Residue frames as a rotation matrix with the C-alpha (Angstrom) as fourth column:
MET 1
0.345 -0.375 -0.860 185.15
0.050 -0.908 0.415 -26.87
-0.937 -0.186 -0.295 -18.23
SER 2
0.720 -0.024 0.693 185.63
0.692 0.102 -0.715 -25.57
-0.053 0.995 0.090 -21.73
LEU 3
-0.004 -0.796 -0.606 188.90
0.328 -0.573 0.751 -23.88
-0.945 -0.196 0.264 -22.72
LEU 4
0.901 0.351 0.256 188.97
0.373 -0.323 -0.870 -21.45
-0.223 0.879 -0.421 -25.64
SER 5
-0.096 -0.969 0.229 192.02
0.973 -0.043 0.227 -20.45
-0.210 0.245 0.947 -27.67
VAL 6
-0.445 -0.174 -0.878 193.02
0.138 -0.983 0.125 -16.88
-0.885 -0.065 0.462 -28.47
LYS 7
-0.996 0.047 -0.079 192.01
-0.084 -0.108 0.991 -17.44
0.038 0.993 0.111 -32.10
GLU 8
-0.422 0.895 -0.143 188.55
0.808 0.443 0.389 -18.69
0.411 0.049 -0.910 -31.10
LEU 9
-0.024 0.381 -0.924 188.03
0.782 -0.569 -0.255 -15.72
-0.623 -0.729 -0.284 -28.79
ALA 10
-0.731 -0.316 -0.605 189.12
-0.080 -0.840 0.536 -13.25
-0.678 0.440 0.589 -31.45
SER 11
-0.898 0.434 0.072 186.72
0.194 0.244 0.950 -14.81
0.395 0.867 -0.304 -33.94
GLU 12
-0.170 0.874 -0.456 183.86
0.968 0.234 0.089 -14.75
0.185 -0.426 -0.886 -31.44
ALA 13
0.059 0.130 -0.990 184.50
0.586 -0.807 -0.071 -11.11
-0.808 -0.576 -0.124 -30.47
GLY 14
0.767 0.211 0.606 185.21
0.640 -0.320 -0.699 -9.97
0.047 0.924 -0.381 -34.03
VAL 15
0.801 -0.584 -0.132 188.64
-0.519 -0.787 0.334 -8.58
-0.299 -0.199 -0.933 -33.15
ASP 16
0.346 -0.798 -0.493 192.24
-0.522 0.272 -0.808 -9.31
0.779 0.537 -0.323 -34.04
PRO 17
0.620 -0.159 -0.768 194.00
0.542 0.795 0.273 -12.00
0.567 -0.586 0.579 -31.96
ASP 18
-0.508 -0.850 0.140 196.50
0.512 -0.428 -0.745 -9.32
0.693 -0.307 0.652 -30.90
GLN 19
-0.195 0.526 0.828 193.64
-0.597 -0.734 0.325 -7.50
0.778 -0.431 0.457 -29.14
VAL 20
0.824 0.473 -0.311 192.81
-0.096 0.658 0.747 -10.63
0.558 -0.586 0.588 -27.15
LEU 21
0.154 -0.863 -0.482 196.49
0.823 0.382 -0.421 -10.95
0.547 -0.331 0.769 -26.21
ALA 22
-0.584 -0.315 0.748 196.44
-0.027 -0.914 -0.406 -7.30
0.811 -0.258 0.525 -25.10
TRP 23
0.406 0.796 0.450 193.45
-0.613 -0.128 0.780 -8.01
0.678 -0.592 0.436 -22.83
ILE 24
0.778 -0.193 -0.598 195.36
0.446 0.840 0.308 -10.94
0.443 -0.507 0.740 -21.35
ALA 25
-0.250 -0.967 0.047 198.54
0.701 -0.215 -0.680 -8.87
0.668 -0.137 0.732 -20.90
SER 26
-0.498 0.111 0.860 196.61
-0.366 -0.926 -0.092 -6.07
0.786 -0.361 0.502 -19.18
LYS 27
-0.976 0.096 -0.193 194.98
0.210 0.627 -0.750 -8.66
0.049 -0.773 -0.633 -16.90
GLU 28
-0.436 0.897 -0.068 191.49
-0.892 -0.441 -0.101 -7.62
-0.121 0.016 0.993 -18.00
LEU 29
0.630 0.579 -0.518 191.01
-0.673 0.740 0.008 -11.18
0.388 0.344 0.855 -19.18
ARG 30
0.095 -0.582 0.807 192.29
-0.786 0.454 0.420 -14.05
-0.611 -0.675 -0.414 -17.07
ALA 31
0.640 0.017 -0.768 193.96
-0.632 0.581 -0.513 -16.82
0.437 0.814 0.383 -19.04
ILE 32
0.678 -0.410 0.610 195.89
-0.202 0.695 0.690 -20.03
-0.707 -0.591 0.388 -18.43
ASN 33
0.062 -0.743 -0.666 199.24
-0.998 -0.048 -0.039 -20.78
-0.003 0.667 -0.745 -20.03
VAL 34
0.786 0.292 0.544 199.03
-0.319 0.946 -0.046 -24.36
-0.529 -0.137 0.838 -21.28
ALA 35
0.406 -0.732 -0.547 202.46
-0.785 0.027 -0.619 -24.41
0.468 0.681 -0.564 -22.94
ILE 36
0.663 -0.171 -0.729 204.33
0.208 0.977 -0.040 -27.67
0.719 -0.125 0.683 -22.44
SER 37
-0.050 -0.732 -0.679 207.15
0.982 0.089 -0.168 -25.98
0.184 -0.675 0.715 -20.55
LYS 38
0.666 0.275 -0.694 207.46
0.533 -0.826 0.185 -22.70
-0.522 -0.493 -0.696 -18.70
SER 39
-0.178 -0.836 -0.519 210.52
0.007 -0.529 0.849 -21.81
-0.984 0.147 0.100 -20.77
ALA 40
0.110 0.293 0.950 208.67
0.927 0.313 -0.204 -22.11
-0.357 0.903 -0.237 -24.09
ARG 41
-0.800 -0.485 0.353 209.35
0.593 -0.726 0.348 -19.29
0.087 0.488 0.868 -26.53
ARG 42
-0.665 0.663 0.344 205.73
-0.478 -0.732 0.486 -18.21
0.574 0.158 0.804 -26.48
PRO 43
-0.749 0.481 0.456 202.93
-0.282 0.392 -0.876 -18.89
-0.600 -0.784 -0.158 -24.03
THR 44
-0.777 0.617 -0.125 199.92
0.154 0.379 0.913 -20.83
0.611 0.690 -0.389 -25.29
TRP 45
-0.867 0.436 0.243 196.94
-0.457 -0.497 -0.738 -19.11
-0.201 -0.750 0.630 -23.73
ARG 46
-0.537 0.813 -0.224 193.55
0.486 0.515 0.706 -20.67
0.689 0.270 -0.672 -23.05
VAL 47
-0.799 0.388 0.459 190.57
-0.577 -0.709 -0.405 -18.96
0.168 -0.589 0.791 -21.44
ARG 48
-0.818 0.570 0.074 187.80
0.464 0.731 -0.500 -20.72
-0.339 -0.375 -0.863 -19.56
ARG 49
-0.440 0.741 0.507 184.33
0.612 -0.166 0.773 -20.23
0.657 0.651 -0.380 -21.07
ASP 50
0.500 0.680 -0.537 182.93
0.853 -0.282 0.438 -18.83
0.146 -0.677 -0.721 -17.80
GLU 51
-0.162 -0.652 -0.741 185.83
0.608 -0.657 0.445 -16.36
-0.777 -0.379 0.502 -17.55
TRP 52
-0.889 -0.119 0.442 185.16
0.450 -0.402 0.797 -15.21
0.083 0.908 0.411 -21.14
GLU 53
0.018 0.982 0.189 181.48
0.731 -0.142 0.667 -14.67
0.682 0.127 -0.720 -20.34
ARG 54
0.416 0.049 -0.908 182.42
0.817 -0.459 0.350 -12.69
-0.400 -0.887 -0.231 -17.21
PHE 55
-0.620 -0.745 -0.244 184.78
0.504 -0.617 0.605 -10.56
-0.601 0.253 0.758 -19.29
LEU 56
-0.704 0.416 0.576 182.12
0.503 -0.281 0.817 -9.85
0.502 0.865 -0.012 -21.93
GLU 57
0.361 0.870 -0.336 179.56
0.852 -0.161 0.499 -9.00
0.379 -0.466 -0.799 -19.24
ALA 58
0.126 -0.403 -0.906 181.95
0.714 -0.598 0.365 -6.55
-0.689 -0.693 0.212 -17.60
ARG 59
-0.858 -0.514 0.006 182.66
0.351 -0.577 0.737 -4.86
-0.376 0.635 0.675 -20.94
SER 60
-0.592 0.685 0.425 179.00
0.505 -0.096 0.858 -4.64
0.628 0.722 -0.289 -21.95
ASN 61
-0.119 0.584 -0.803 177.74
0.970 -0.103 -0.219 -2.84
-0.211 -0.805 -0.554 -18.85
GLY 62
0.640 0.424 0.641 178.00
0.649 -0.745 -0.155 0.47
0.412 0.515 -0.751 -20.68
ALA 63
0.860 -0.383 -0.338 180.60
0.008 -0.652 0.758 1.94
-0.511 -0.655 -0.557 -18.38
ALA 64
0.741 -0.663 0.107 183.52
0.087 -0.064 -0.994 3.23
0.666 0.746 0.010 -20.37
PRO 65
0.226 -0.726 -0.649 186.93
0.968 0.241 0.067 3.01
0.107 -0.644 0.758 -18.75
ALA 66
0.771 0.006 -0.636 188.10
0.261 -0.915 0.308 6.23
-0.580 -0.404 -0.707 -17.14
PRO 67
0.829 -0.501 0.250 190.33
0.134 -0.257 -0.957 8.23
0.544 0.827 -0.145 -19.45
ARG 68
0.193 -0.857 -0.478 193.98
0.980 0.196 0.044 8.31
0.056 -0.476 0.877 -18.55
LYS 69
0.872 0.006 -0.489 195.19
0.132 -0.965 0.225 11.58
-0.471 -0.261 -0.843 -17.18
ARG 70
0.540 -0.706 0.458 197.75
0.657 0.013 -0.754 13.07
0.526 0.708 0.471 -19.48
ARG 71
0.364 -0.541 -0.758 200.71
0.656 -0.429 0.621 14.67
-0.661 -0.723 0.198 -17.90
ILE 72
0.896 -0.037 0.442 201.44
0.316 -0.647 -0.694 17.96
0.311 0.762 -0.568 -19.59
GLN 73
0.058 -0.960 -0.275 205.08
0.988 0.017 0.151 18.77
-0.141 -0.280 0.950 -19.70
GLU 74
0.848 0.209 -0.487 205.73
0.229 -0.973 -0.019 22.41
-0.477 -0.096 -0.873 -18.98
VAL 75
0.358 -0.718 0.597 208.05
0.814 -0.073 -0.576 24.17
0.457 0.693 0.558 -21.34
PRO 76
-0.030 -0.403 -0.915 210.41
0.796 -0.563 0.222 26.60
-0.604 -0.722 0.338 -19.64
ARG 77
0.769 0.326 0.550 209.88
0.588 -0.697 -0.410 30.16
0.250 0.639 -0.728 -20.75
TYR 78
-0.281 -0.913 -0.296 212.84
0.933 -0.332 0.136 32.39
-0.223 -0.238 0.945 -21.13
VAL 79
0.770 0.584 -0.255 212.34
0.546 -0.811 -0.208 36.11
-0.329 0.021 -0.944 -20.79
């Protein structure tokens, strides 16, 4: 089992490491926190190679995510 760091994933995908962290935070990409303690200031994320390949496959199927519905706030009209 091969574990990849956020930096390695970002380099492989050609994106900023913050984008990889956003994928992890949104739970699109499953990751493991390998920090020494749970109370560490920052998590140290690692992603399994097979999970990364699954993630890339899911993103490359051509299906774009559904657009978010915007809630239009009505402005009260005074007559």
